[in-house]
Structure formats: C-alpha cells, structure tokens
PDB file of N, CA, C and O in Angstrom:
ATOM      1  N   MET A   1     105.713  92.623 131.111  1.00  0.00           N
ATOM      2  CA  MET A   1     104.817  93.546 130.946  1.00  0.00           C
ATOM      3  C   MET A   1     105.115  94.890 130.336  1.00  0.00           C
ATOM      4  O   MET A   1     104.257  95.592 129.802  1.00  0.00           O
ATOM      5  N   LYS A   2     106.402  95.204 130.451  1.00  0.00           N
ATOM      6  CA  LYS A   2     106.957  96.580 129.810  1.00  0.00           C
ATOM      7  C   LYS A   2     107.168  96.258 128.315  1.00  0.00           C
ATOM      8  O   LYS A   2     107.042  97.145 127.470  1.00  0.00           O
ATOM      9  N   ALA A   3     107.490  94.983 127.986  1.00  0.00           N
ATOM     10  CA  ALA A   3     107.628  94.833 126.418  1.00  0.00           C
ATOM     11  C   ALA A   3     106.178  94.952 125.814  1.00  0.00           C
ATOM     12  O   ALA A   3     106.038  95.500 124.721  1.00  0.00           O
ATOM     13  N   PHE A   4     105.182  94.489 126.447  1.00  0.00           N
ATOM     14  CA  PHE A   4     103.830  94.488 125.836  1.00  0.00           C
ATOM     15  C   PHE A   4     103.410  95.953 125.808  1.00  0.00           C
ATOM     16  O   PHE A   4     102.849  96.403 124.809  1.00  0.00           O
ATOM     17  N   ARG A   5     103.660  96.698 126.855  1.00  0.00           N
ATOM     18  CA  ARG A   5     103.371  98.127 126.692  1.00  0.00           C
ATOM     19  C   ARG A   5     104.189  98.904 125.721  1.00  0.00           C
ATOM     20  O   ARG A   5     103.656  99.829 125.109  1.00  0.00           O
ATOM     21  N   SER A   6     105.447  98.603 125.530  1.00  0.00           N
ATOM     22  CA  SER A   6     106.333  99.140 124.471  1.00  0.00           C
ATOM     23  C   SER A   6     105.599  98.845 123.061  1.00  0.00           C
ATOM     24  O   SER A   6     105.334  99.705 122.221  1.00  0.00           O
ATOM     25  N   LEU A   7     105.362  97.653 122.977  1.00  0.00           N
ATOM     26  CA  LEU A   7     104.678  97.211 121.673  1.00  0.00           C
ATOM     27  C   LEU A   7     103.401  97.969 121.376  1.00  0.00           C
ATOM     28  O   LEU A   7     103.194  98.350 120.224  1.00  0.00           O
ATOM     29  N   LEU A   8     102.601  98.192 122.268  1.00  0.00           N
ATOM     30  CA  LEU A   8     101.257  98.909 122.218  1.00  0.00           C
ATOM     31  C   LEU A   8     101.597 100.409 121.749  1.00  0.00           C
ATOM     32  O   LEU A   8     100.998 100.943 120.815  1.00  0.00           O
ATOM     33  N   LEU A   9     102.515 100.975 122.411  1.00  0.00           N
ATOM     34  CA  LEU A   9     103.025 102.417 122.114  1.00  0.00           C
ATOM     35  C   LEU A   9     103.527 102.530 120.724  1.00  0.00           C
ATOM     36  O   LEU A   9     103.124 103.408 119.962  1.00  0.00           O
ATOM     37  N   ASP A  10     104.412 101.632 120.395  1.00  0.00           N
ATOM     38  CA  ASP A  10     104.866 101.585 119.081  1.00  0.00           C
ATOM     39  C   ASP A  10     103.867 101.418 117.979  1.00  0.00           C
ATOM     40  O   ASP A  10     103.998 101.995 116.899  1.00  0.00           O
ATOM     41  N   PHE A  11     102.816 100.583 118.277  1.00  0.00           N
ATOM     42  CA  PHE A  11     101.787 100.399 117.212  1.00  0.00           C
ATOM     43  C   PHE A  11     100.909 101.676 117.212  1.00  0.00           C
ATOM     44  O   PHE A  11     100.472 102.076 116.133  1.00  0.00           O
ATOM     45  N   ALA A  12     100.645 102.291 118.277  1.00  0.00           N
ATOM     46  CA  ALA A  12      99.858 103.510 118.363  1.00  0.00           C
ATOM     47  C   ALA A  12     100.579 104.647 117.550  1.00  0.00           C
ATOM     48  O   ALA A  12      99.940 105.407 116.823  1.00  0.00           O
ATOM     49  N   ARG A  13     101.856 104.721 117.697  1.00  0.00           N
ATOM     50  CA  ARG A  13     102.642 105.921 116.938  1.00  0.00           C
ATOM     51  C   ARG A  13     102.845 105.484 115.531  1.00  0.00           C
ATOM     52  O   ARG A  13     103.329 106.335 114.785  1.00  0.00           O
ATOM     53  N   ASP A  14     102.569 104.327 115.031  1.00  0.00           N
ATOM     54  CA  ASP A  14     102.879 104.009 113.574  1.00  0.00           C
ATOM     55  C   ASP A  14     101.817 104.453 112.704  1.00  0.00           C
ATOM     56  O   ASP A  14     100.654 104.075 112.849  1.00  0.00           O
ATOM     57  N   ARG A  15     102.211 105.279 111.769  1.00  0.00           N
ATOM     58  CA  ARG A  15     101.255 105.803 110.785  1.00  0.00           C
ATOM     59  C   ARG A  15     101.270 105.270 109.415  1.00  0.00           C
ATOM     60  O   ARG A  15     100.639 105.795 108.498  1.00  0.00           O
ATOM     61  N   ARG A  16     102.038 104.166 109.283  1.00  0.00           N
ATOM     62  CA  ARG A  16     102.000 103.592 107.935  1.00  0.00           C
ATOM     63  C   ARG A  16     100.700 103.043 107.387  1.00  0.00           C
ATOM     64  O   ARG A  16     100.438 103.027 106.184  1.00  0.00           O
ATOM     65  N   GLY A  17      99.854 102.567 108.400  1.00  0.00           N
ATOM     66  CA  GLY A  17      98.620 101.871 108.195  1.00  0.00           C
ATOM     67  C   GLY A  17      97.688 103.008 107.797  1.00  0.00           C
ATOM     68  O   GLY A  17      96.879 102.877 106.879  1.00  0.00           O
ATOM     69  N   ALA A  18      97.808 104.047 108.458  1.00  0.00           N
ATOM     70  CA  ALA A  18      96.685 105.199 108.044  1.00  0.00           C
ATOM     71  C   ALA A  18      97.111 105.774 106.649  1.00  0.00           C
ATOM     72  O   ALA A  18      96.220 106.187 105.907  1.00  0.00           O
ATOM     73  N   THR A  19      98.339 105.823 106.274  1.00  0.00           N
ATOM     74  CA  THR A  19      98.687 106.237 104.990  1.00  0.00           C
ATOM     75  C   THR A  19      98.220 105.286 103.987  1.00  0.00           C
ATOM     76  O   THR A  19      97.697 105.725 102.962  1.00  0.00           O
ATOM     77  N   ALA A  20      98.353 104.008 104.172  1.00  0.00           N
ATOM     78  CA  ALA A  20      97.939 102.932 103.240  1.00  0.00           C
ATOM     79  C   ALA A  20      96.377 103.125 103.058  1.00  0.00           C
ATOM     80  O   ALA A  20      95.842 103.067 101.951  1.00  0.00           O
ATOM     81  N   ILE A  21      95.685 103.361 104.248  1.00  0.00           N
ATOM     82  CA  ILE A  21      94.219 103.416 103.994  1.00  0.00           C
ATOM     83  C   ILE A  21      93.853 104.679 103.287  1.00  0.00           C
ATOM     84  O   ILE A  21      92.812 104.706 102.630  1.00  0.00           O
ATOM     85  N   GLU A  22      94.632 105.738 103.371  1.00  0.00           N
ATOM     86  CA  GLU A  22      94.307 107.066 102.615  1.00  0.00           C
ATOM     87  C   GLU A  22      94.552 106.722 101.142  1.00  0.00           C
ATOM     88  O   GLU A  22      93.688 106.970 100.301  1.00  0.00           O
ATOM     89  N   TYR A  23      95.673 106.178 100.836  1.00  0.00           N
ATOM     90  CA  TYR A  23      95.874 105.787  99.376  1.00  0.00           C
ATOM     91  C   TYR A  23      94.890 104.874  98.908  1.00  0.00           C
ATOM     92  O   TYR A  23      94.526 105.018  97.741  1.00  0.00           O
ATOM     93  N   THR A  24      94.374 103.940  99.606  1.00  0.00           N
ATOM     94  CA  THR A  24      93.317 103.155  99.157  1.00  0.00           C
ATOM     95  C   THR A  24      91.993 103.820  98.887  1.00  0.00           C
ATOM     96  O   THR A  24      91.265 103.459  97.963  1.00  0.00           O
ATOM     97  N   LEU A  25      91.701 104.795  99.711  1.00  0.00           N
ATOM     98  CA  LEU A  25      90.516 105.533  99.550  1.00  0.00           C
ATOM     99  C   LEU A  25      90.516 106.441  98.332  1.00  0.00           C
ATOM    100  O   LEU A  25      89.506 106.611  97.649  1.00  0.00           O
ATOM    101  N   ILE A  26      91.721 107.037  98.080  1.00  0.00           N
ATOM    102  CA  ILE A  26      91.983 107.962  96.970  1.00  0.00           C
ATOM    103  C   ILE A  26      91.812 107.054  95.700  1.00  0.00           C
ATOM    104  O   ILE A  26      91.064 107.384  94.780  1.00  0.00           O
ATOM    105  N   THR A  27      92.558 105.867  95.697  1.00  0.00           N
ATOM    106  CA  THR A  27      92.476 104.986  94.442  1.00  0.00           C
ATOM    107  C   THR A  27      91.076 104.564  94.145  1.00  0.00           C
ATOM    108  O   THR A  27      90.714 104.435  92.976  1.00  0.00           O
ATOM    109  N   GLY A  28      90.252 104.337  95.170  1.00  0.00           N
ATOM    110  CA  GLY A  28      88.870 103.874  95.002  1.00  0.00           C
ATOM    111  C   GLY A  28      88.044 104.927  94.399  1.00  0.00           C
ATOM    112  O   GLY A  28      87.124 104.661  93.626  1.00  0.00           O
ATOM    113  N   LEU A  29      88.378 106.178  94.761  1.00  0.00           N
ATOM    114  CA  LEU A  29      87.559 107.346  94.258  1.00  0.00           C
ATOM    115  C   LEU A  29      87.911 107.606  92.844  1.00  0.00           C
ATOM    116  O   LEU A  29      87.041 107.890  92.021  1.00  0.00           O
ATOM    117  N   VAL A  30      89.196 107.513  92.537  1.00  0.00           N
ATOM    118  CA  VAL A  30      89.694 107.721  91.130  1.00  0.00           C
ATOM    119  C   VAL A  30      89.138 106.580  90.267  1.00  0.00           C
ATOM    120  O   VAL A  30      88.837 106.790  89.092  1.00  0.00           O
ATOM    121  N   SER A  31      88.996 105.341  90.853  1.00  0.00           N
ATOM    122  CA  SER A  31      88.550 104.298  90.051  1.00  0.00           C
ATOM    123  C   SER A  31      87.097 104.500  89.730  1.00  0.00           C
ATOM    124  O   SER A  31      86.690 104.370  88.576  1.00  0.00           O
ATOM    125  N   LEU A  32      86.357 104.796  90.667  1.00  0.00           N
ATOM    126  CA  LEU A  32      84.757 105.162  90.472  1.00  0.00           C
ATOM    127  C   LEU A  32      84.564 106.219  89.478  1.00  0.00           C
ATOM    128  O   LEU A  32      83.624 106.173  88.684  1.00  0.00           O
ATOM    129  N   THR A  33      85.473 107.227  89.494  1.00  0.00           N
ATOM    130  CA  THR A  33      85.291 108.401  88.557  1.00  0.00           C
ATOM    131  C   THR A  33      85.500 107.906  87.100  1.00  0.00           C
ATOM    132  O   THR A  33      84.723 108.228  86.201  1.00  0.00           O
ATOM    133  N   ILE A  34      86.648 107.063  86.891  1.00  0.00           N
ATOM    134  CA  ILE A  34      86.947 106.474  85.700  1.00  0.00           C
ATOM    135  C   ILE A  34      85.817 105.638  85.216  1.00  0.00           C
ATOM    136  O   ILE A  34      85.457 105.740  84.043  1.00  0.00           O
ATOM    137  N   ILE A  35      85.215 104.796  86.062  1.00  0.00           N
ATOM    138  CA  ILE A  35      84.234 103.856  85.575  1.00  0.00           C
ATOM    139  C   ILE A  35      82.875 104.727  85.275  1.00  0.00           C
ATOM    140  O   ILE A  35      82.167 104.363  84.336  1.00  0.00           O
ATOM    141  N   ALA A  36      82.539 105.742  85.967  1.00  0.00           N
ATOM    142  CA  ALA A  36      81.517 106.624  85.704  1.00  0.00           C
ATOM    143  C   ALA A  36      81.613 107.356  84.369  1.00  0.00           C
ATOM    144  O   ALA A  36      80.661 107.560  83.617  1.00  0.00           O
ATOM    145  N   GLY A  37      82.883 107.729  84.165  1.00  0.00           N
ATOM    146  CA  GLY A  37      83.089 108.482  82.870  1.00  0.00           C
ATOM    147  C   GLY A  37      83.094 107.616  81.732  1.00  0.00           C
ATOM    148  O   GLY A  37      82.595 107.992  80.671  1.00  0.00           O
ATOM    149  N   ALA A  38      83.650 106.412  81.873  1.00  0.00           N
ATOM    150  CA  ALA A  38      83.677 105.452  80.788  1.00  0.00           C
ATOM    151  C   ALA A  38      82.218 104.975  80.424  1.00  0.00           C
ATOM    152  O   ALA A  38      81.856 104.756  79.268  1.00  0.00           O
ATOM    153  N   THR A  39      81.468 104.846  81.477  1.00  0.00           N
ATOM    154  CA  THR A  39      80.052 104.514  81.254  1.00  0.00           C
ATOM    155  C   THR A  39      79.251 105.516  80.495  1.00  0.00           C
ATOM    156  O   THR A  39      78.463 105.177  79.612  1.00  0.00           O
ATOM    157  N   GLN A  40      79.473 106.849  80.873  1.00  0.00           N
ATOM    158  CA  GLN A  40      78.864 107.876  80.073  1.00  0.00           C
ATOM    159  C   GLN A  40      79.357 108.064  78.709  1.00  0.00           C
ATOM    160  O   GLN A  40      78.575 108.397  77.818  1.00  0.00           O
ATOM    161  N   ILE A  41      80.663 107.864  78.475  1.00  0.00           N
ATOM    162  CA  ILE A  41      81.126 107.880  77.087  1.00  0.00           C
ATOM    163  C   ILE A  41      80.596 106.656  76.331  1.00  0.00           C
ATOM    164  O   ILE A  41      80.224 106.826  75.170  1.00  0.00           O
ATOM    165  N   GLY A  42      80.537 105.557  76.831  1.00  0.00           N
ATOM    166  CA  GLY A  42      80.062 104.350  76.172  1.00  0.00           C
ATOM    167  C   GLY A  42      78.608 104.521  75.853  1.00  0.00           C
ATOM    168  O   GLY A  42      78.226 104.133  74.749  1.00  0.00           O
ATOM    169  N   GLN A  43      77.713 105.080  76.726  1.00  0.00           N
ATOM    170  CA  GLN A  43      76.314 105.302  76.280  1.00  0.00           C
ATOM    171  C   GLN A  43      76.162 106.375  75.153  1.00  0.00           C
ATOM    172  O   GLN A  43      75.244 106.316  74.336  1.00  0.00           O
ATOM    173  N   ARG A  44      77.037 107.281  75.154  1.00  0.00           N
ATOM    174  CA  ARG A  44      76.944 108.336  74.072  1.00  0.00           C
ATOM    175  C   ARG A  44      77.430 107.613  72.748  1.00  0.00           C
ATOM    176  O   ARG A  44      76.870 107.848  71.678  1.00  0.00           O
ATOM    177  N   VAL A  45      78.414 106.790  72.845  1.00  0.00           N
ATOM    178  CA  VAL A  45      78.872 106.199  71.621  1.00  0.00           C
ATOM    179  C   VAL A  45      77.869 105.116  71.141  1.00  0.00           C
ATOM    180  O   VAL A  45      77.739 104.910  69.934  1.00  0.00           O
ATOM    181  N   LEU A  46      77.215 104.476  71.992  1.00  0.00           N
ATOM    182  CA  LEU A  46      76.028 103.642  71.541  1.00  0.00           C
ATOM    183  C   LEU A  46      74.955 104.380  70.781  1.00  0.00           C
ATOM    184  O   LEU A  46      74.539 103.997  69.688  1.00  0.00           O
ATOM    185  N   VAL A  47      74.519 105.475  71.419  1.00  0.00           N
ATOM    186  CA  VAL A  47      73.632 106.232  70.804  1.00  0.00           C
ATOM    187  C   VAL A  47      74.009 106.671  69.323  1.00  0.00           C
ATOM    188  O   VAL A  47      73.287 106.544  68.335  1.00  0.00           O
ATOM    189  N   PHE A  48      75.277 107.211  69.372  1.00  0.00           N
ATOM    190  CA  PHE A  48      75.736 107.609  68.007  1.00  0.00           C
ATOM    191  C   PHE A  48      75.693 106.412  66.932  1.00  0.00           C
ATOM    192  O   PHE A  48      75.265 106.605  65.794  1.00  0.00           O
ATOM    193  N   PHE A  49      76.113 105.299  67.322  1.00  0.00           N
ATOM    194  CA  PHE A  49      76.079 104.227  66.293  1.00  0.00           C
ATOM    195  C   PHE A  49      74.832 103.731  66.004  1.00  0.00           C
ATOM    196  O   PHE A  49      74.617 103.202  64.914  1.00  0.00           O
ATOM    197  N   GLN A  50      73.799 103.860  67.029  1.00  0.00           N
ATOM    198  CA  GLN A  50      72.400 103.395  66.774  1.00  0.00           C
ATOM    199  C   GLN A  50      71.783 104.405  65.644  1.00  0.00           C
ATOM    200  O   GLN A  50      71.117 103.974  64.703  1.00  0.00           O
ATOM    201  N   SER A  51      72.081 105.841  65.839  1.00  0.00           N
ATOM    202  CA  SER A  51      71.642 106.649  64.862  1.00  0.00           C
ATOM    203  C   SER A  51      72.280 106.491  63.488  1.00  0.00           C
ATOM    204  O   SER A  51      71.579 106.726  62.504  1.00  0.00           O
ATOM    205  N   VAL A  52      73.511 106.126  63.337  1.00  0.00           N
ATOM    206  CA  VAL A  52      74.101 105.878  62.241  1.00  0.00           C
ATOM    207  C   VAL A  52      73.440 104.638  61.581  1.00  0.00           C
ATOM    208  O   VAL A  52      73.057 104.671  60.412  1.00  0.00           O
ATOM    209  N   ALA A  53      73.332 103.638  62.307  1.00  0.00           N
ATOM    210  CA  ALA A  53      72.502 102.325  61.905  1.00  0.00           C
ATOM    211  C   ALA A  53      71.233 102.743  61.304  1.00  0.00           C
ATOM    212  O   ALA A  53      70.909 102.363  60.179  1.00  0.00           O
ATOM    213  N   ALA A  54      70.483 103.538  62.042  1.00  0.00           N
ATOM    214  CA  ALA A  54      69.121 103.814  61.727  1.00  0.00           C
ATOM    215  C   ALA A  54      69.184 104.701  60.212  1.00  0.00           C
ATOM    216  O   ALA A  54      68.258 104.645  59.404  1.00  0.00           O
ATOM    217  N   GLY A  55      70.196 105.359  60.030  1.00  0.00           N
ATOM    218  CA  GLY A  55      70.253 106.113  58.857  1.00  0.00           C
ATOM    219  C   GLY A  55      70.461 105.220  57.613  1.00  0.00           C
ATOM    220  O   GLY A  55      70.160 105.614  56.487  1.00  0.00           O
ATOM    221  N   PHE A  56      71.005 103.960  57.871  1.00  0.00           N
ATOM    222  CA  PHE A  56      71.206 103.004  56.659  1.00  0.00           C
ATOM    223  C   PHE A  56      69.870 102.304  56.430  1.00  0.00           C
ATOM    224  O   PHE A  56      69.680 101.776  55.334  1.00  0.00           O
ATOM    225  N   ASN A  57      68.918 102.255  57.387  1.00  0.00           N
ATOM    226  CA  ASN A  57      67.701 101.594  56.981  1.00  0.00           C
ATOM    227  C   ASN A  57      66.719 102.336  56.142  1.00  0.00           C
ATOM    228  O   ASN A  57      65.675 101.791  55.785  1.00  0.00           O
TER     229      ASN A  57
END
C-alpha cells in the first residue's frame, strides 16, 4: 500500500506533463496565427493577380 501511495505522490508532484501541455498550447496558437496570416496574404495576392489579369483583357 505504501508503494502505491508513494507512486501517487510522485505522480502528483511531477510537472513535466504540465509543461508539455503548455508548449502544445503555445505551438497551437502560433500555428493558428501563421495559418490566418498566410490565408490573408494569399487572398490579397489572388486579388492582385486577378486585377493584373483583368488589365490584359
């Protein structure tokens, strides 16, 4: 029984999992920001090339 209690206490004190979750959340937010920015840039580039193509007609 003491070994099980010791295991539970060690698990409760371990902070490596919390750190991994924090890094995962930060990585997810950075990824969403990059995707949103790339989408905006892509839409602006598309409009630019459409206006250039319309100039040739």
